[in-house]
C-alpha positions in Angstrom: 0.3 0.1 0.0 1.4 3.2 -0.9 1.9 5.5 2.3 -0.3 8.4 3.2 3.0 10.7 3.9 2.4 11.5 0.1 1.5 9.3 -2.7 -0.3 12.6 -3.7 2.3 14.6 -4.1 2.4 13.8 -7.7 -0.4 17.0 -7.7 2.6 18.8 -7.3 5.2 16.8 -9.4 3.0 15.4 -11.7 4.8 14.9 -15.2 5.7 13.1 -18.4 5.1 10.0 -17.5 34.1 -1.6 -21.3 35.4 1.3 -19.7 33.6 4.0 -21.0 35.2 7.3 -21.8 33.0 11.1 -21.7 34.4 12.6 -25.1 31.5 10.6 -27.5 29.2 12.8 -27.9 28.2 15.5 -29.9 26.0 18.6 -28.6 25.5 21.8 -27.8 23.4 23.0 -24.8 20.1 23.5 -26.2 18.2 26.4 -26.0 16.6 27.4 -22.5 13.7 29.5 -21.6 14.3 31.4 -18.8 10.5 32.8 -18.9 8.3 33.1 -20.8 8.5 34.6 -23.7 12.5 35.4 -23.9 14.1 32.3 -24.7 18.5 32.5 -24.5 19.6 30.8 -28.0 23.0 29.5 -25.7 25.6 29.1 -28.8 27.2 32.2 -28.3 28.5 31.0 -24.5 30.0 28.3 -25.9 31.6 28.5 -29.2 29.0 26.9 -31.1 31.8 27.7 -34.2 34.1 25.8 -33.1 33.8 22.3 -34.4 35.8 20.3 -31.4 32.7 21.2 -29.3 30.6 18.8 -31.5 32.7 16.2 -30.1 32.0 17.0 -26.5 29.7 14.4 -23.6 27.8 16.5 -20.9 27.4 16.2 -17.9 24.4 17.8 -15.6 26.0 18.7 -12.3 22.8 19.1 -9.9 23.4 20.6 -6.3 21.3 22.5 -3.6 23.6 25.1 -3.8 25.4 26.7 -7.5 29.2 26.6 -7.1 28.7 31.0 -8.0 29.3 33.5 -5.5 27.4 36.6 -6.4 27.6 40.2 -5.7 26.0 42.9 -5.5 27.4 46.6 -7.1 26.8 48.8 -4.0 26.0 51.8 -7.6 23.2 49.2 -9.3 20.3 51.1 -10.1 18.2 47.3 -10.4 18.5 44.9 -13.2 21.0 42.2 -13.6 23.3 44.2 -14.5 23.5 45.1 -10.6 25.2 41.7 -9.9 28.5 40.5 -10.0 29.3 36.6 -10.6 32.5 34.2 -9.9 33.1 30.9 -9.5 33.3 29.6 -5.8 36.8 27.7 -6.1 36.2 26.4 -2.8 33.2 24.5 -4.1 33.6 20.6 -4.4 31.6 21.1 -7.7 33.5 22.8 -9.7 36.9 21.2 -8.5 35.7 17.7 -9.8 35.9 19.6 -12.8 39.6 19.1 -13.3 39.8 15.3 -13.1 37.6 15.3 -15.8 39.0 17.1 -19.2 37.0 20.3 -19.3 38.0 21.0 -22.4 36.3 17.7 -23.8 33.2 18.4 -21.7 30.4 20.2 -21.0 29.2 21.0 -18.3 26.2 22.1 -16.8 25.6 23.8 -13.1 21.9 23.6 -11.3 21.0 25.0 -8.2 20.5 27.8 -6.1 22.5 31.1 -5.6 23.6 31.5 -2.0 22.4 35.5 -2.2 18.5 36.7 -2.7 17.7 37.7 -6.4 15.1 39.8 -6.5 12.2 38.6 -9.3 12.9 41.8 -11.5 16.4 40.8 -11.8 15.8 36.8 -11.8 15.3 37.1 -15.8 18.8 38.4 -16.2 21.0 37.4 -14.0 19.6 33.5 -14.9 20.9 34.9 -19.4 24.0 35.6 -17.7 24.4 32.9 -15.4 24.5 30.6 -18.4 25.5 32.0 -20.8 29.1 32.8 -18.7 29.1 30.2 -16.6 27.0 27.2 -17.9 24.9 27.8 -15.2 20.7 27.6 -14.6 20.2 28.9 -11.5 16.6 27.7 -8.9 14.8 30.6 -7.9 13.5 29.4 -5.3 10.7 32.0 -2.8 11.9 32.5 0.4 9.4 31.3 2.7 9.3 27.7 0.4 13.6 27.8 0.5 13.1 28.8 4.4 10.5 25.5 4.7 13.0 23.0 2.4 16.4 24.3 3.6 16.5 25.2 7.8 12.9 23.5 7.8 13.1 20.0 6.5 16.7 19.6 5.4 17.7 21.1 8.1 15.9 20.4 11.3 14.5 16.6 10.3 17.0 15.1 7.4 20.5 15.8 8.6 20.1 15.5 12.2 18.6 12.2 11.8 21.0 11.2 9.2 23.0 12.0 12.2 21.9 9.9 14.2 19.7 12.7 16.3 16.1 11.3 16.9 13.3 13.6 18.1 12.4 12.1 21.1 10.9 15.8 23.0 10.1 18.2 20.8 13.1 20.5 22.6 15.5 18.1 20.4 13.4 19.3 17.5 13.2 17.2 14.3 10.0 16.2 14.5 8.3 15.0 11.3 6.2 18.1 9.9 4.2 17.3 6.7 4.0 21.2 5.4 8.0 21.0 5.9 8.2 17.3 3.5 5.9 18.7 0.4 8.1 21.9 0.7 10.7 19.7 0.4 8.5 17.7 -2.4 8.2 21.0 -4.3 11.4 22.0 -4.5 12.8 19.1 -5.6 10.3 19.2 -7.9 10.9 23.1 -9.1 14.6 21.3 -9.4 13.6 18.6 -12.0 11.5 22.0 -13.9 14.8 23.2 -14.4 16.9 20.1 -15.5 14.1 19.7 -18.2 15.0 23.0 -19.6 18.3 21.7 -20.5 18.7 18.2 -20.4 18.8 15.8 -23.7 17.6 12.8 -21.9 19.6 9.9 -24.2 22.6 11.2 -24.4 23.3 14.0 -21.1 24.3 11.8 -17.7 23.2 13.9 -14.6 24.5 13.8 -11.0 22.9 14.8 -7.7 24.7 15.4 -5.0 23.6 15.0 -1.4 20.8 14.7 0.6 19.1 17.9 0.1 17.0 16.1 -3.6 16.5 12.9 -2.3 13.3 12.6 -4.2 14.9 14.3 -7.3 16.0 10.9 -9.1 11.6 9.7 -9.0 10.8 13.0 -11.0 13.8 12.8 -13.5 13.1 8.6 -13.9 9.2 9.7 -14.6 10.1 11.9 -17.1 12.8 10.3 -18.8 13.2 6.3 -18.0 16.2 5.7 -19.4 17.9 8.9 -18.1 21.3 8.5 -17.3 21.5 9.2 -13.1 23.8 9.2 -10.6 23.4 10.4 -7.0 26.5 10.9 -4.0 25.3 11.3 -0.2 27.5 13.1 0.8 26.2 12.9 4.7 26.1 9.9 6.6 23.5 7.4 5.9 22.1 5.9 9.3 21.7 2.3 10.5 18.0 1.1 9.7 16.9 1.4 13.8 17.2 5.2 13.3 15.8 5.5 9.6 12.8 3.4 10.2 11.6 6.1 12.7 11.6 8.7 10.2 7.4 8.5 8.8 8.9 8.7 4.7 11.6 6.0 5.3 9.7 4.2 1.7 9.1 7.4 -0.5 13.3 8.1 0.4 14.6 4.3 -0.6 12.4 4.3 -3.7 13.7 7.6 -4.4 17.2 7.1 -4.4 16.7 3.6 -6.1 15.4 5.3 -9.4 19.1 6.8 -9.7 21.3 4.1 -11.4 24.2 4.7 -9.1 24.5 5.8 -5.5 27.7 6.3 -4.1 28.8 6.9 -0.2 31.4 7.8 1.5 32.3 4.4 3.5 31.0 0.9 4.0 29.0 1.7 6.8 26.9 4.3 5.6 26.5 1.9 2.2 25.9 -0.6 4.1 23.2 0.9 6.5 21.6 1.9 2.9 21.6 -1.4 2.0 20.0 -3.0 5.6 17.0 -0.9 5.1 16.3 -1.5 1.4 16.1 -4.7 2.8 14.1 -4.8 5.3 11.9 -2.6 4.8 11.9 -2.9 0.6 12.3 -6.9 0.9 15.1 -5.8 -1.7 18.6 -7.8 -1.3 21.8 -7.2 -3.2 24.6 -9.1 -5.0 28.4 -8.3 -5.2 29.6 -9.7 -8.8 33.2 -8.9 -9.2 33.6 -6.3 -7.1 30.7 -4.0 -7.7 27.4 -3.9 -5.7 24.2 -4.1 -7.4 19.9 -3.8 -6.0 18.3 -5.6 -8.7 15.1 -3.1 -8.5 12.2 -3.9 -11.0 15.1 -5.3 -13.8 17.5 -2.0 -13.2 20.2 -2.6 -11.7 21.1 -0.4 -9.0 25.4 0.3 -8.8 26.2 1.0 -5.5 29.7 2.6 -5.5 31.8 3.7 -2.4 34.5 6.3 -2.2 35.3 9.2 -0.7 35.5 12.4 -1.3 39.5 14.1 -1.6 40.3 17.8 -2.3 41.5 19.7 -5.1 45.2 19.2 -4.4 46.5 21.8 -7.3 44.6 24.1 -5.1 45.7 23.7 -1.8 49.2 23.8 -3.0 48.9 27.4 -4.9 47.3 29.1 -1.7 50.5 27.5 0.0 52.6 29.2 -2.7 50.9 32.6 -1.6 53.6 35.8 -0.3 50.7 36.0 2.0 50.8 32.2 3.2 54.3 32.8 4.1 53.6 35.5 6.0 51.4 34.3 8.0 53.2 31.3 8.8 55.8 33.4 10.3 53.6 35.1 12.5 51.8 32.4 13.6 55.9 30.8 14.9 56.4 33.7 16.0 53.4 34.0 17.9 53.5 30.4 19.5 57.5 30.5 19.9 58.4 27.6 22.6 55.3 26.4 22.3 53.2 23.1 21.1 50.2 24.2 18.8 47.2 21.5 18.8 44.6 22.9 16.0 41.1 22.0 15.5 38.1 23.3 13.1 35.0 23.3 13.1 31.3 24.3 11.9 30.0 25.8 14.4 26.9 23.2 15.1 26.3 20.2 17.4 27.1 17.5 15.8 31.0 18.6 15.6 32.0 18.2 19.0 33.6 20.8 20.0 32.4 20.5 23.4 34.0 17.5 23.8 37.2 19.0 22.5 38.2 21.5 25.2 36.7 19.2 28.0 39.7 16.4 26.8 42.0 19.6 26.4 41.4 20.3 29.9 41.8 16.6 31.4 45.0 16.7 29.2 46.1 19.7 31.1 45.4 19.1 34.2 46.7 15.0 34.1 50.0 16.8 33.1 50.8 20.2 34.8 54.2 20.5 33.2 52.6 21.0 30.0 50.7 23.7 30.9 52.4 27.2 29.0 53.5 24.7 26.2 50.7 23.0 25.0 48.0 25.8 23.2 44.5 24.1 21.7 44.1 27.0 18.8 40.0 26.2 17.5 39.1 27.5 14.5 35.0 28.0 14.6 33.3 28.2 11.3 29.7 30.0 11.5 27.1 27.6 11.3 25.6 26.5 8.3 22.6 25.9 10.1 20.2 27.8 12.2 18.5 27.6 15.4 18.2 27.0 19.4 20.4 23.9 19.0 22.9 26.3 17.3 22.9 29.2 19.9 23.0 26.4 22.9 26.5 25.4 21.2 28.0 28.7 20.6 27.4 29.5 24.3 28.6 26.3 26.2 32.1 27.0 23.7 32.3 30.5 24.8 31.9 29.8 28.5 34.0 26.5 28.4 36.6 28.1 26.9 36.6 31.5 29.1 36.7 28.5 32.8 39.3 26.7 31.0 41.8 29.6 30.1 40.4 31.4 33.7 41.6 27.8 35.4 45.1 27.5 33.0 45.8 30.6 31.8 48.7 32.5 33.0 50.0 36.0 31.7 51.2 35.9 28.5 49.3 32.4 28.0 46.0 31.8 26.9 45.6 27.3 26.7 43.0 27.5 24.6 42.7 30.5 21.9 39.1 30.4 19.9 38.7 31.7 16.8 34.7 32.3 16.3 35.2 34.3 13.3 35.6 33.9 8.8 39.6 32.9 8.7 40.9 33.7 4.9 41.9 29.8 3.5 45.5 31.0 2.9 44.8 31.8 7.2 43.3 28.9 8.1 46.3 26.6 6.0 49.2 28.6 8.0 47.6 27.2 11.3 47.9 23.6 9.7 51.5 24.4 8.2 52.3 25.4 12.2 50.1 23.2 14.3 52.0 19.3 15.2 48.9 17.2 15.6 45.0 18.0 14.2 42.1 17.6 16.5 39.2 16.4 14.8 36.1 15.4 17.6 33.1 15.0 16.2 30.3 12.5 17.2 28.7 12.0 14.2 30.3 13.7 10.3 29.6 12.7 7.0 33.3 12.7 5.3 35.1 16.0 6.7 38.4 16.8 4.1 40.3 18.8 7.7 42.3 16.0 7.9 43.0 15.6 4.5 44.3 19.7 4.3 45.8 19.3 7.4 47.8 16.5 6.0 49.3 18.3 2.2 49.6 21.4 4.2 52.3 19.5 6.4 53.7 18.6 3.7 54.4 22.2 2.3 57.4 23.4 -0.2 60.8 24.4 -0.5 59.4 28.4 0.7 57.8 27.0 3.8 60.3 24.7 4.7 62.6 27.9 4.6 60.6 30.2 7.0 59.9 26.7 9.0 63.8 26.8 9.5 63.2 22.7 8.0 66.1 21.5 5.2 64.5 20.8 1.7 65.5 16.9 2.0 63.8 17.1 5.7 60.8 14.1 5.9 57.1 16.0 7.0 56.3 14.8 10.1 52.2 15.1 11.0 49.4 13.8 13.4 45.7 13.3 13.4 43.6 12.5 16.0 39.8 11.4 14.6 37.3 10.7 15.7 35.6 7.2 14.6 32.2 8.3 13.8 33.6 10.6 10.7 33.6 9.5 7.3 37.5 9.5 6.7 38.6 7.8 9.3 38.5 4.7 7.6 40.8 5.9 5.3 43.7 7.6 7.7 44.6 4.2 9.0 47.8 6.0 11.3 45.6 8.7 12.9 45.1 7.6 16.1 41.6 6.9 16.2 39.6 7.8 19.4 35.5 8.0 20.9 34.7 11.5 20.9 32.7 11.2 24.3 35.1 8.9 25.8 37.3 12.4 27.3 39.9 10.4 28.8 40.6 8.7 25.8 40.6 11.8 23.6 43.0 13.5 26.3 45.4 10.2 26.1 45.2 10.2 22.5 46.7 14.1 22.9 49.2 13.0 24.5 50.3 10.2 23.2 50.3 12.9 19.3 52.6 15.4 21.1 55.5 12.9 22.7 55.3 10.4 20.1 58.8 9.4 18.8 59.3 12.1 15.1 60.5 9.2 12.6 57.2 7.2 13.9 55.4 10.2 13.7 57.3 10.5 9.6 55.9 7.1 8.9 52.2 8.2 9.5 52.5 11.7 7.7 53.9 9.3 4.1 51.5 6.9 5.0 48.5 9.7 4.9 50.5 12.0 2.4 50.6 8.9 -0.8 46.5 8.2 -0.3 45.8 12.0 0.1 47.5 12.7 -2.8 46.1 10.4 -5.0 42.8 10.4 -4.0 41.7 13.2 -4.2 38.7 14.9 -6.0 39.7 14.4 -9.6 40.5 10.3 -8.8 36.6 10.6 -7.3 35.0 12.1 -10.0 36.2 10.5 -12.3 36.0 6.8 -10.7 32.4 7.9 -10.1 31.5 9.0 -13.3 32.8 6.0 -15.3 31.0 3.7 -12.3 27.9 5.4 -13.5 29.1 5.3 -17.4 29.4 2.0 -17.1 26.2 1.3 -14.7 24.0 2.6 -17.6 26.0 0.7 -21.1 22.8 -1.4 -21.3 19.5 1.8 -21.3 18.7 1.0 -24.3 18.5 -2.7 -24.9 16.0 -2.2 -22.5 12.2 -1.4 -22.9 11.4 0.4 -20.1 8.2 1.3 -18.8 6.9 3.6 -15.3 4.6 1.8 -12.9 3.3 3.0 -9.2 1.9 6.8 -8.3 3.0 9.7 -6.6 6.7 9.3 -5.1 6.0 5.5 -5.2 6.7 5.4 -9.1 9.4 3.4 -10.5 10.8 1.7 -13.6 10.2 -1.5 -15.1 13.2 -2.3 -17.6 13.0 -6.4 -19.6 14.3 -7.1 -22.4 12.6 -6.3 -25.6 11.5 -9.4 -26.2 9.7 -9.1 -22.5 5.8 -9.2 -22.7 2.7 -9.3 -21.1 0.6 -12.7 -21.4 -2.8 -11.2 -22.6 -5.9 -13.2 -22.1 -7.0 -12.7 -25.2 -3.8 -13.4 -27.4 -3.2 -17.0 -25.3 -7.6 -18.2 -25.9 -6.9 -17.4 -29.8 -4.0 -19.8 -29.4 -6.1 -22.4 -27.4 -8.7 -22.2 -29.8 -6.7 -23.1 -32.4 -4.8 -26.2 -31.5 -5.8 -29.7 -30.6 -2.9 -31.0 -28.5 -1.8 -29.2 -25.7 0.3 -28.9 -22.9 -0.1 -27.6 -19.1 3.0 -27.3 -17.0 1.4 -25.0 -13.3 3.8 -24.0 -10.3 1.3 -23.9 -7.0 3.3 -22.2 -4.7 3.9 -18.2 -5.6 1.8 -18.8 -9.0 -1.5 -20.3 -8.6 -1.4 -19.5 -4.5 -0.1 -16.4 -3.4 3.2 -16.6 -1.5 1.7 -14.3 1.7 -0.9 -16.6 1.7 -1.3 -18.4 5.1 -4.0 -20.9 4.1 -2.5 -23.2 1.0 -4.9 -25.6 0.1 -6.4 -24.6 -3.1 -9.6 -23.2 -3.4 -12.7 -25.2 -4.7 -12.8 -22.1 -7.6 -8.9 -23.5 -8.7 -10.3 -27.1 -8.5 -12.8 -26.2 -10.7 -10.6 -24.5 -13.1 -8.1 -27.3 -12.8 -10.2 -29.6 -13.4 -12.6 -28.1 -16.1 -8.9 -28.7 -18.2 -8.2 -32.1 -17.7 -10.9 -33.6 -18.3 -10.4 -32.9 -22.3 -8.4 -36.0 -23.7 -6.8 -33.5 -25.8 -4.8 -31.6 -23.0 -2.4 -33.0 -20.3 -1.9 -30.7 -17.4 0.5 -31.1 -14.3 0.9 -29.2 -10.8 5.2 -28.8 -10.7 5.7 -28.5 -6.9 8.6 -28.2 -4.2 5.7 -29.6 -2.2 5.2 -33.1 -0.5 3.6 -35.6 -2.6 1.5 -36.7 0.2 0.4 -33.1 0.3 -0.4 -32.7 -3.2 -2.1 -35.9 -3.0 -4.5 -34.5 -0.7 -5.1 -31.8 -1.6 -5.8 -32.6 -5.7 -7.7 -35.6 -4.9 -10.7 -34.1 -6.3 -8.8 -34.0 -9.6 -8.8 -37.7 -11.1 -6.7 -36.6 -14.9 -4.2 -33.9 -13.2 -0.3 -34.5 -13.4 1.6 -34.1 -10.6 5.1 -33.5 -10.3 6.1 -32.9 -6.0 9.4 -32.0 -4.6 10.7 -30.3 -7.9 10.0 -33.4 -10.0 11.8 -36.4 -8.2 8.5 -37.7 -7.6 5.4 -37.6 -11.0 2.5 -39.4 -12.1 0.5 -38.9 -14.7 -2.9 -39.7 -13.3 -4.3 -39.6 -10.0 -5.0 -43.1 -10.3 -1.4 -44.2 -11.4 1.8 -44.9 -9.3 3.8 -42.6 -8.2 7.8 -43.0 -10.5 11.0 -41.1 -10.0 12.2 -38.8 -12.4 15.6 -40.6 -11.3 17.3 -43.2 -10.1 16.2 -43.5 -6.7 19.4 -42.4 -3.9 19.2 -43.5 -0.1 18.6 -40.7 1.9 21.3 -41.6 4.7 23.0 -37.8 4.1 19.7 -36.5 6.5 21.4 -37.7 9.0 24.3 -34.9 8.5 22.1 -32.3 7.4 19.5 -32.4 10.1 21.4 -32.2 13.1 23.3 -29.0 11.2 20.3 -27.8 9.7 19.1 -27.8 13.9 22.2 -25.9 15.3 21.2 -23.2 12.9 17.2 -22.7 13.5 17.8 -22.9 17.4 20.8 -20.0 16.5 18.5 -18.0 14.4 14.8 -17.0 16.1 11.9 -17.3 13.4 13.5 -20.3 11.0 12.1 -23.6 10.6 13.1 -27.4 8.9 11.1 -28.6 6.3 11.0 -32.5 6.2 10.7 -34.0 2.9 11.2 -37.2 1.5 14.1 -36.8 -0.5 14.7 -33.4 0.1 15.3 -30.8 3.6 15.1 -26.9 3.3 16.1 -24.7 6.1 13.4 -21.9 5.5 13.8 -18.1 7.9 10.9 -16.1 6.0 10.1 -15.2 9.7 13.2 -14.4 10.7 15.1 -11.1 10.8 15.8 -10.5 7.1 19.8 -9.5 8.1 20.7 -11.7 9.8 18.9 -14.5 7.8 20.2 -14.4 5.0 23.9 -14.7 6.9 22.9 -17.6 8.6 21.6 -18.7 5.6 25.8 -18.6 3.7 27.0 -20.0 6.7 24.7 -22.5 6.5 24.9 -23.1 2.6 29.0 -23.3 3.4 28.2 -25.5 5.7 26.1 -28.2 4.3 28.5 -28.1 1.1 31.9 -28.8 3.3 30.0 -31.6 5.1 28.1 -33.1 1.9 30.8 -33.3 -0.1 30.3 -36.7 -0.9 27.1 -37.4 -0.8 24.9 -37.6 -4.0 23.0 -34.2 -2.9 23.1 -30.9 -4.3 22.9 -28.0 -1.2 21.2 -24.3 -2.7 19.8 -21.1 -1.9 16.4 -20.4 -3.0 14.2 -17.0 -1.9 14.1 -17.1 2.2 16.4 -20.3 3.2 18.7 -23.7 2.0 17.4 -26.3 0.5 19.7 -29.3 -0.2 17.7 -32.3 -3.1 19.5 -34.9 -4.5 21.4 -34.5 -7.6 19.9 -34.0 -11.2 16.2 -33.3 -9.8 14.7 -29.6 -11.3 11.3 -28.9 -12.9 13.4 -28.9 -16.1 14.0 -32.6 -15.8 9.7 -32.7 -15.3 9.1 -30.8 -18.4 11.6 -32.7 -20.4 10.3 -35.8 -19.5 6.1 -34.9 -20.2 7.4 -33.9 -23.7 9.2 -37.1 -24.0 6.3 -38.9 -22.9 3.8 -37.3 -25.3 6.2 -37.9 -28.7 6.1 -41.3 -27.9 3.1 -41.5 -27.8 3.1 -40.0 -31.5 1.5 -36.7 -29.6 3.7 -33.7 -30.6 1.6 -30.4 -28.7 0.8 -27.5 -31.1 0.5 -25.3 -27.5 2.4 -25.2 -24.6 1.6 -23.0 -21.4 4.4 -22.8 -18.4 3.7 -20.7 -15.7 6.2 -20.5 -12.3 7.2 -17.4 -10.5 10.3 -18.6 -8.9 14.0 -19.6 -8.9 13.4 -23.2 -9.4 10.8 -22.0 -12.5 13.5 -21.3 -14.6 14.7 -24.6 -15.7 10.9 -25.7 -17.3 11.4 -22.6 -19.0 14.7 -23.2 -20.5 13.2 -26.7 -21.1 10.4 -24.7 -22.8 12.6 -22.9 -25.5 15.5 -25.1 -26.0 12.4 -27.7 -27.4 10.7 -25.4 -30.0 13.1 -26.3 -32.7 13.5 -29.6 -31.3 11.3 -32.7 -32.5 9.2 -32.9 -29.1 7.0 -30.0 -29.8 4.5 -29.6 -33.0 6.1 -27.6 -35.6 4.8 -23.3 -35.6 3.7 -24.7 -32.5 2.3 -21.4 -29.2 4.4 -21.7 -27.1 3.9 -19.3 -23.7 6.6 -19.5 -21.2 5.1 -17.0 -18.2 7.0 -16.2 -15.3 5.0 -13.8 -12.5 6.2 -9.9 -12.5 8.0 -8.3 -14.3 11.6 -8.9 -13.1 14.6 -10.8 -15.2 13.6 -14.2 -16.5 14.4 -16.7 -19.1 10.4 -16.3 -20.2 9.3 -14.1 -22.5 6.0 -13.5 -21.4 4.8 -12.0 -17.7 2.1 -11.9 -15.5 1.7 -9.4 -12.5 0.0 -11.5 -10.3 -1.3 -14.6 -9.0 -4.8 -12.9 -9.6 -4.1 -12.5 -13.4 -2.5 -16.0 -13.3 -6.1 -17.3 -12.0 -8.1 -15.0 -14.4 -6.3 -15.9 -17.4 -6.7 -19.8 -15.9 -10.6 -19.3 -16.1 -10.4 -18.4 -19.2 -9.1 -21.2 -20.7 -10.9 -23.2 -18.6 -14.4 -21.6 -20.3 -13.3 -21.9 -23.4 -12.1 -25.3 -22.2 -16.2 -26.0 -21.3 -17.2 -24.7 -25.1 -15.5 -26.9 -26.8 -16.3 -29.6 -24.3 -19.9 -29.1 -25.0 
């Protein structure tokens, strides 16, 4: 059932319905309608006369903010000419271009400006940004922006993704439907702006961060084959936290409308995959190093790669004269002292107060360090606003004041708090001088401060002279990092700490100060090698290459959309895979005289989630009607026990039954059961049963299914993650202990099964066709319907027999699966209701023909 949380938001958002390189495509930016009646021919801004421009790929980068700085001219009299624009060199969206040969690729940016633009100026500003910067600004009414960004993004999504639950109104973040509607509305506006510039068959679209999590649904709804990547720059919480979100499924399904989803760390990706499994029932597979989710025939790939820094920009700042002067000033200021450095935004998750308390603990436990160690804390302005930000600021100022009063002395403050914005070169100068960088965030998506610190400590020849180092002197750096930030797994030489444990953080600070020089050098070399090779260019190049690889099969798939609102998704299937029309098969049934009908039971004639598995009287009537026609050979092919099937279908005299996936088989009710493979001893059960019993006892909700010739372990009612994990372990365990037995061990839907070798439903189909041939009957109508992996063997046999002697030439053959999913069948029906309706139609025809 579609969640009430916003199934009808498409009223706001209704729309139509090898290692790849990025130098193939030939396009220019299409004309863009900025406002009604004003069309911009963007040729002038893009060297339309250049023939080389005709050989460019195009990537549309979409984010909440454009990488643009806007400045109002003080003498402006109004109009777009009253604004000047420049690139924001610190924006990662701009920096990622450097790894992708911008002379061979067109980049289009879609996003908001940081400054409010008056509606009267928006038309001309749009024109300027498009022509001069290839940027498409998204203008939002101030009230809508506030509810979207400061409301839903910063007060609901951001705290929850950082593991903060709204347990009381004072903590904020309680779900607010009007804010959610604003969030969806803004995502729809972004989609509309992208529509104005996209070439859907060719362009790549890369969406960034949690501000635009439902945007993929709007884009996929408009263009089913859009090449779409999404990268989440924040943490993704564990399923226990995430499932408290009322619109949890809508966000998951929206993300799954991307082709590639990127995360900084495996933990974030693992949490996302766990949520997909627990809330949507979708499991992932890892193939040759790539993680993928099968979602309605589409493969959604998962990318795990932390972002890096822009090496060129940082190295150029290190070479500035201003940086050298600032470094010299800081060396003089902290002469004779060891400087520890913290650089954080002033928000509740950066753990600034914990760091200050650790500094207090360090000085308390090591009185000799008083006057010798200084912590410089650079506090950048918070990106959000609200009560929590004010509380963090007040706590920080009070803590700094108390510690300085406690340990300070004339000419010495143990903590120096810098709460004003610093220029980048000033911050870099602090990096250069600091002996250790401390990042004690209690939760953070990535945090590139440690990366910047490492590169800054590497320095250059001029800075070496300022620092009094020889040119060949090895460099040193030390990092104390929280375990809860995204960059921590990448920097294995750092001292990792639990920021909540003040004693441990203080000990780590002390260790960083007193650690031997050679050890510091080794750690620095290891970090520098990683950071310098895994920069922002490497990250962008790797992501877009994987996106192109994931999208390469788009043109070969037949796609269509299903679902309403934010439950919309695209089904992508083989072009030859189509829905089985009742009229088509009924017509074929009338024209033919010798028919073979093979039907799976569970999941085909009977819904999987049905509690009472016995066939209804309606089902029995249908089967009896079809099987009493002597021209029909009707078979139920099931994995169930033969005594169960015998009891359920006792009223069906002419029905053939294959039990336990084809091990047992009989042609009619009154005939004896026979085996499709040579009879085998089942002594192996004495080995398998204790193993399965062990896993049953340790996996709550799992059961053992006993059959005459097979055994199954089912975890359908267990925790899906734990059950899946246990199933993998059980599979390995059983394969090991049964290696010398004549059985096969296979994993299936929610379980593991052990059965005799050579037994499959495909064997039943082959045996039936062979028996009919031996009787001189070559069927000219074959219908085979099933729903799961075991039925694929039947489909394969039926399909391969079309050109063989067991089926009549020009026979009508229908291999049909349940649900639109990858299959060896050429037809599908949506569910068991449609299956029964189809069979009822055939039964009606059979009744008429029998009379």
